[in-house]
Residue, then its C-alpha position, 0 to 999 in steps of 0.5 A: x783745738x789749740x796748740x801751745x807755742x812749740x807744741x805738737x800733737x803726735x799720734x800713733x796710727x789710727x784704724x786703717x783708712x782713717x783721714x784727718x782734716x784740720x782747718x786752721x782759723x788763726x796762725x799756721x801749723x805743720x801737719x806731718x803724715x808718713x813722709x808728707x808735710x804741709x803747712x796750712x795757714x789761716x783759712x786753709x784746710x789740709x787732709x792726710x792719712x791718719x792710719x800712719x804716724x802723724x802729727x800737728x805741730x805749732x810752728x809759730x810763737x803764739x797759739x793757732x786755733x783750728x778745728x779737726x775732723x776725723x773720718x773713719x771708714 
């Protein structure tokens, strides 16, 4: 998955108990879920609730590369 510089993937809530797990391979992103914010960089993973409004934001000047896993329960 890639995000253009200044780009964001903003999502409405998914099914109850859904979680997302992005792993950043290059650069840095910001993840927002409810009121929580994290900024994982290269080699980092995050996990957050996806059953609330959530987003992944490119905070850099070039495209980050990442993988995203979603778990629905």
